[in-house]
C-alpha positions in Angstrom: -3.6 0.2 16.7 -3.2 -3.1 14.7 -6.1 -2.3 12.4 -4.7 1.2 11.8 -1.4 -0.3 10.8 -3.0 -2.8 8.5 -5.2 -0.2 6.8 -2.3 2.2 6.3 0.0 -0.5 5.0 -2.7 -1.7 2.5 -3.3 1.9 1.4 0.5 2.5 0.9 0.8 -0.8 -1.2 -2.2 0.2 -3.3 -0.6 3.6 -4.1 2.7 1.8 -4.8 1.0 -0.4 -7.4 -0.8 2.5 -8.9 2.2 4.7 -9.3 4.4 1.9 -10.6 2.1 1.3 -13.5 1.4 4.9 -14.5 3.3 6.1 -17.5 3.8 9.8 -18.2 5.8 12.2 -20.4 7.7 15.3 -19.2 8.1 17.8 -22.1 10.7 20.6 -21.7 11.3 23.6 -24.0 14.8 25.3 -23.9 15.6 28.6 -25.5 19.4 28.4 -25.7 20.4 27.0 -22.3 17.5 28.5 -20.4 14.5 26.3 -19.5 11.4 28.3 -20.8 8.6 25.8 -20.0 8.1 22.4 -18.6 4.9 20.3 -18.8 3.7 17.0 -17.6 1.0 15.1 -19.6 1.0 17.8 -22.3 3.3 19.7 -24.6 5.4 22.6 -23.3 4.7 26.0 -24.8 7.3 27.4 -27.1 9.0 30.8 -26.6 7.9 32.0 -30.0 11.3 32.2 -31.6 10.3 29.6 -34.2 7.8 31.9 -35.9 10.2 34.8 -36.5 13.3 32.9 -37.6 13.3 30.4 -40.4 14.1 27.0 -38.9 17.4 25.5 -39.9 19.0 22.5 -38.1 22.4 24.2 -37.7 21.2 27.6 -36.3 18.3 26.5 -34.1 18.5 28.1 -30.7 15.4 26.4 -29.3 15.5 22.8 -28.2 12.7 20.4 -27.3 13.3 17.6 -24.9 10.9 14.8 -24.1 11.4 12.4 -21.2 9.1 9.3 -21.2 8.7 7.5 -17.9 7.1 4.1 -18.5 5.4 2.1 -15.8 5.3 -1.6 -15.5 3.2 -3.4 -18.1 2.9 -6.8 -16.7 1.9 -7.3 -13.1 0.3 -10.6 -13.6 2.2 -13.5 -12.1 0.9 -17.1 -11.9 1.6 -19.7 -9.3 2.6 -22.0 -12.1 5.4 -19.6 -13.2 7.2 -20.4 -10.0 9.6 -23.3 -9.7 8.8 -26.1 -7.2 10.9 -24.7 -4.3 9.2 -21.4 -4.5 5.8 -23.0 -4.7 6.5 -25.1 -1.6 7.8 -22.0 0.3 4.8 -19.9 -0.7 2.3 -22.6 0.2 3.9 -23.3 3.6 4.3 -19.6 4.4 0.7 -18.9 3.6 -0.5 -21.8 5.7 1.6 -20.9 8.7 0.7 -17.2 8.5 -3.0 -18.0 8.3 -2.8 -20.4 11.3 -0.8 -17.8 13.3 -3.8 -15.7 14.0 -6.2 -18.6 14.6 -7.3 -18.5 18.2 -7.4 -21.5 20.6 -10.7 -23.1 21.4 -12.1 -21.5 24.6 -13.4 -23.8 27.3 -17.0 -23.2 27.8 -17.9 -22.1 31.4 -20.9 -24.1 32.4 -22.4 -21.5 34.8 -21.5 -18.4 32.7 -25.0 -16.9 32.8 -25.7 -17.9 36.5 -25.8 -15.0 38.9 -25.2 -15.8 42.5 -27.7 -14.7 45.1 -27.2 -11.3 46.8 -25.8 -11.6 50.3 -27.8 -9.5 52.6 -26.1 -10.6 55.8 -22.8 -12.5 56.2 -24.4 -15.5 58.0 -21.0 -17.1 58.9 -20.1 -14.0 60.9 -23.5 -13.7 62.5 -23.6 -17.3 63.7 -19.8 -17.4 64.2 -19.6 -20.7 62.4 -16.5 -21.2 60.3 -15.3 -24.2 58.3 -11.9 -25.3 59.2 
């Protein structure tokens, strides 16, 4: 369960970094107030009204709209860019987190591989001798 959580969290963070750095353009073509075409990563197709009517800036019924969504450009951050308090916090947090999952030393059992003999008869019951 713990490994599944770690894998899914790392997968989600990788996609978050990927999608925060991707830039794309949304191109929209309006004819009047009606949206005729919308395209991502390419140009929207026009309705064909441009070819028939001479284009004038005052009478134009068609409208082009481009929305540019820019991703992050600089993801690099250096340890030296942080001030002293942030460096101390980051170093102590990393050290304490790394030592959190470190297991304690296990005491070695001296007779771990020793197998006791099989008891065929319970001799104490047969001889009726008990330690008190």
